BAGU-868931 format. One line per field, with one value per residue: z, y, x of N, C-alpha, C, O, CB in turn. Coordinates in Angstrom, 1 decimal. Atoms other than C-alpha are relative to their C-alpha. Glycine has a CB too. Layout:
<badrens>
nw	Z/... $
nv	Y/... $
nu	X/... $
caw	Z/... $
cav	Y/... $
cau	X/... $
cw	Z/... $
cv	Y/... $
cu	X/... $
ow	Z/... $
ov	Y/... $
ou	X/... $
cbw	Z/... $
cbv	Y/... $
cbu	X/... $
</badrens>
This chain:
<badrens>
nw	1.4/0.4/0.8/0.4/-0.4/0.1/-1.2/0.1/-1.1/-0.2/0.5/-0.7/-0.7/0.2/0.7/1.0/1.3/1.4/0.9/1.2/0.6/-0.8/-1.5/-0.9/-0.7/-1.5/-0.3/-1.4/-0.5/-0.7/0.9/0.5/-0.9/-1.3/-0.2/-0.5/1.2/0.0/-1.3/0.3/0.7/-0.4/-0.7/1.0/0.6/-0.7/-0.3/1.3/0.3/-1.1/-0.8/-0.9/0.7/-0.5/1.2/1.0/-0.2/1.0/0.5/0.7/0.1/-1.5/0.4/1.1/0.2/0.3/-0.8/0.4/-1.6/-0.1/-1.0/-0.8/-0.8 $
nv	0.8/-0.2/1.1/0.1/1.2/0.5/0.9/0.9/0.2/1.1/1.2/1.3/-0.3/-1.2/0.2/-0.9/0.9/-0.4/-1.5/0.2/-1.3/-1.0/-0.1/1.0/0.5/0.4/0.6/0.0/0.6/-0.9/-0.5/-1.0/-0.7/-0.8/0.0/1.1/0.6/-1.0/0.1/1.3/-0.3/-0.5/1.1/0.9/-0.5/-0.2/1.1/0.1/-0.8/-0.2/-1.6/0.0/-0.5/-1.7/-0.4/0.1/-1.1/0.0/-1.3/0.0/1.4/0.7/0.8/1.1/1.0/-0.4/-0.9/-0.2/0.3/-0.2/0.7/-0.7/0.6 $
nu	0.5/1.8/0.5/1.1/0.3/1.4/0.4/1.0/0.4/1.1/-0.6/-0.4/-1.0/-0.5/-1.2/-0.3/-0.5/-0.7/0.4/0.8/0.4/-0.9/0.4/-0.5/1.2/0.0/1.2/0.0/1.3/0.8/1.1/-0.4/0.9/-0.2/-1.6/-0.5/-0.4/-1.2/-1.3/-0.7/-1.0/-1.5/-1.0/-1.4/-1.1/-1.2/-1.1/-0.9/-0.9/-0.7/0.0/1.4/1.2/0.1/-0.6/0.7/0.9/1.2/0.0/1.3/0.7/0.5/1.4/0.0/-0.9/-1.4/-0.6/-0.9/-0.6/-1.4/-1.0/-1.2/-1.0 $
caw	-1.3/-2.8/-3.9/-5.9/-4.3/-5.2/-1.9/-1.9/1.4/2.9/1.5/2.9/4.1/4.5/2.0/-0.7/-4.0/-7.9/-9.7/-12.0/-14.1/-12.2/-8.7/-5.9/-4.8/-1.2/0.3/3.8/5.9/7.5/6.1/4.2/7.1/9.5/8.8/9.5/6.1/6.1/9.5/8.3/5.3/7.3/9.4/6.3/4.6/7.6/8.2/4.2/4.3/7.7/9.0/11.9/11.2/12.3/8.9/6.7/5.7/3.4/1.0/-0.9/-1.5/2.2/0.7/-2.2/-3.6/-5.3/-3.0/-3.0/0.3/1.5/3.2/5.5/6.9 $
cav	-2.0/-1.2/-4.5/-5.2/-8.0/-10.0/-11.6/-14.6/-14.8/-17.8/-20.2/-23.8/-22.2/-18.9/-18.8/-16.4/-18.0/-17.3/-13.7/-13.4/-10.4/-8.4/-9.0/-11.2/-13.9/-13.9/-16.5/-16.0/-18.1/-15.4/-14.0/-11.0/-9.2/-6.5/-6.3/-9.8/-10.7/-7.3/-8.4/-11.9/-10.5/-8.5/-11.6/-13.7/-11.3/-10.5/-13.9/-14.3/-11.3/-11.9/-8.2/-7.2/-7.0/-2.9/-3.1/-3.9/-1.1/-1.3/1.8/1.3/-1.2/-1.8/-3.0/-4.8/-7.7/-5.8/-4.1/-2.1/-2.9/-1.5/-3.2/-1.6/-2.8 $
cau	-24.7/-28.2/-30.0/-33.1/-35.0/-38.2/-39.9/-41.8/-43.7/-45.7/-42.7/-41.6/-38.3/-36.4/-33.7/-31.9/-31.8/-31.0/-31.2/-33.8/-34.5/-31.3/-33.4/-32.2/-35.1/-35.7/-38.1/-39.3/-42.2/-43.5/-46.9/-47.0/-49.1/-48.5/-44.8/-44.1/-42.7/-40.2/-38.5/-38.1/-36.4/-34.0/-32.9/-32.2/-30.6/-28.4/-27.4/-26.7/-24.5/-23.0/-24.0/-26.6/-30.0/-29.8/-27.4/-30.3/-32.8/-35.7/-35.5/-38.5/-41.2/-42.3/-45.7/-44.5/-43.3/-40.4/-38.1/-35.1/-32.7/-29.6/-27.0/-24.7/-21.5 $
cw	-0.1/-0.8/-0.5/0.5/-0.3/1.4/-0.6/1.6/0.1/-0.7/1.1/0.9/-0.3/-0.9/-1.0/-1.1/-1.3/-0.1/-1.0/-0.2/1.1/1.7/1.0/0.7/1.6/0.7/1.7/0.5/0.2/-1.3/-0.5/0.6/1.3/0.0/0.2/-1.0/-0.2/1.1/-0.5/-1.1/0.4/0.9/-1.3/-0.8/0.7/0.3/-1.3/-0.1/1.0/0.4/0.9/-0.5/0.1/-1.5/-1.4/0.1/-1.2/-0.5/-0.5/-0.4/1.2/0.0/-1.3/-0.3/-0.5/1.0/-0.2/1.5/-0.1/1.1/0.4/0.2/-1.1 $
cv	0.3/-1.4/0.1/-1.5/-0.6/-1.0/-1.2/-0.6/-1.3/-1.1/-1.1/0.7/1.2/-0.5/1.4/-0.7/1.2/1.6/-0.2/1.5/1.2/0.1/-1.5/-0.6/-0.4/-1.0/0.0/-0.8/0.6/0.7/1.4/1.3/0.8/0.3/-1.3/-0.3/1.0/-0.1/-1.2/0.3/0.3/-0.9/-0.7/0.6/0.3/-1.2/-0.3/0.5/0.2/1.4/-0.4/0.1/1.4/0.1/-0.3/0.8/-0.3/1.6/0.3/-1.4/-0.8/-0.9/-0.6/-0.8/0.2/1.1/0.5/0.1/0.7/-0.4/0.4/-0.8/-0.7 $
cu	-1.1/-0.4/-1.3/-0.3/-1.4/-0.2/-1.2/-0.4/-0.9/1.1/0.2/1.1/0.4/1.4/0.6/0.4/0.1/-0.5/-0.5/-0.7/0.9/-0.8/0.3/-1.3/0.0/-1.1/0.0/-1.5/-1.1/-1.3/0.1/-1.1/0.6/1.8/0.8/1.0/1.7/1.1/0.6/1.2/1.4/0.5/0.5/0.7/1.7/0.8/0.6/1.1/1.0/-0.2/-1.1/-0.7/-0.3/0.6/-0.9/-1.1/-0.9/-0.3/-1.3/-0.7/-0.6/-1.3/-0.1/0.8/1.5/0.5/1.3/0.5/1.5/0.6/1.1/1.4/1.1 $
ow	1.0/-1.8/0.0/0.3/0.0/1.7/-1.5/2.2/-0.9/-1.2/2.3/2.1/-1.3/-0.6/-0.8/-1.1/-1.1/0.5/-1.9/0.6/1.8/2.4/0.5/1.6/2.1/0.7/2.3/-0.3/0.0/-2.5/0.2/0.0/2.3/1.0/0.4/-0.4/-0.5/1.2/-0.5/-0.9/0.1/1.2/-1.6/-1.2/0.3/0.3/-1.3/-0.6/0.9/0.5/0.8/-1.6/-0.4/-2.2/-2.5/1.2/-2.2/0.2/-0.1/-0.7/1.2/0.7/-1.8/0.2/-0.3/1.3/-0.8/2.5/-1.1/2.2/-0.3/-0.1/-0.6 $
ov	0.3/-1.7/1.0/-2.4/0.2/-1.9/-1.0/-1.4/-1.7/-2.0/-0.9/0.7/1.7/-1.4/2.4/-1.4/2.4/2.1/-1.0/2.1/2.1/1.0/-2.6/0.0/-1.4/-0.4/-0.4/-0.7/0.3/0.9/2.1/2.1/0.2/0.6/-1.2/-0.5/0.5/0.4/-1.3/0.0/-0.2/-0.6/-0.7/0.0/0.4/-1.2/-0.5/-0.1/1.0/2.0/-1.4/0.6/1.6/0.9/-0.2/0.9/-0.7/2.4/1.2/-2.4/-2.0/-1.8/-0.9/-0.7/-0.5/2.2/-0.3/0.6/0.7/-0.3/0.4/-2.0/-1.3 $
ou	-1.8/0.2/-1.9/0.4/-2.3/0.6/-2.0/0.3/-1.6/0.4/0.0/0.9/0.0/2.1/-0.1/1.4/0.1/-1.5/-0.1/-1.4/0.3/-0.4/0.1/-1.9/0.6/-2.2/1.0/-2.4/-2.3/-1.2/1.0/-1.8/1.1/2.5/2.0/2.1/2.8/2.2/1.9/2.4/2.4/1.6/1.7/1.7/2.8/2.0/1.9/2.0/1.9/0.9/-1.8/-0.5/-1.4/0.0/-0.4/-1.7/-0.3/-0.8/-2.0/-0.2/-0.9/-1.5/-1.1/1.9/2.5/-0.2/2.0/-0.1/2.2/0.1/2.1/1.3/2.1 $
cbw	-0.1/-1.3/0.8/-1.4/1.3/-1.6/1.4/-1.1/0.6/-0.8/-0.6/-1.0/-0.2/1.3/-0.9/0.4/-0.3/-1.5/-0.4/0.2/0.1/-1.0/-0.1/0.9/-0.9/0.8/-0.7/0.5/1.0/0.7/0.7/-1.6/0.5/1.6/1.1/0.3/-1.2/0.1/1.7/-0.7/-0.6/0.7/1.2/-1.1/-0.6/1.3/0.6/-1.0/-0.4/-0.2/-1.1/0.9/0.3/1.6/0.0/-0.1/0.1/0.9/-0.9/-1.2/-0.5/0.9/0.0/-1.0/-0.7/-1.5/1.1/-1.0/0.6/-0.2/-0.4/1.6/1.0 $
cbv	-1.5/1.6/-1.2/0.3/-0.1/-0.8/1.2/-1.3/1.2/0.4/0.4/-1.3/-0.8/0.9/-1.1/1.0/-1.5/-1.1/1.0/-1.4/0.1/1.8/0.4/0.7/-1.2/1.3/-1.5/1.8/-0.6/1.3/-0.2/-0.3/-1.0/-1.2/0.7/-1.2/0.3/1.3/-0.2/-1.1/0.9/1.4/-1.2/-0.9/1.2/0.5/-1.3/0.3/1.0/-0.4/1.6/0.7/-0.7/0.8/-0.7/-1.2/1.6/-0.7/0.1/0.8/-0.7/1.3/0.9/0.4/-0.8/0.6/-0.3/1.1/-1.9/1.2/-1.1/0.5/-1.2 $
cbu	0.0/-0.4/0.0/0.0/0.3/-0.3/-0.7/0.7/-0.5/-1.8/1.3/0.5/0.9/0.3/-0.3/1.1/-1.4/-0.6/1.1/-1.1/-1.9/-0.1/-1.8/1.0/-0.4/0.1/-0.3/0.0/0.1/1.3/-1.4/0.1/-1.1/-0.7/0.3/-0.9/-1.5/-0.5/-0.3/-1.2/-0.3/0.2/-0.9/-0.4/-0.5/-0.3/-0.7/-0.5/-0.6/1.4/-0.3/-0.3/-1.1/1.1/1.4/-0.4/0.7/-1.5/1.0/0.1/0.9/-0.4/-1.1/0.0/-0.5/0.2/0.0/0.1/0.1/0.4/0.4/-0.6/-0.6 $
</badrens>
């Protein structure tokens, strides 16, 4: 499954919330520095979709708020 997401880094809590403009909103507490937010995104999405973290792949948008994510499994 391929998802379009929008990331909110430095949020109060880690969560997956509503869909806005065809993008799933993912909030993470981690800062957008040195890939910390990307790792947090993988953890949050893995928990949300009940898959292993290795099944979450960032296809595009490594350094952007808007990302394309592949969820396997």
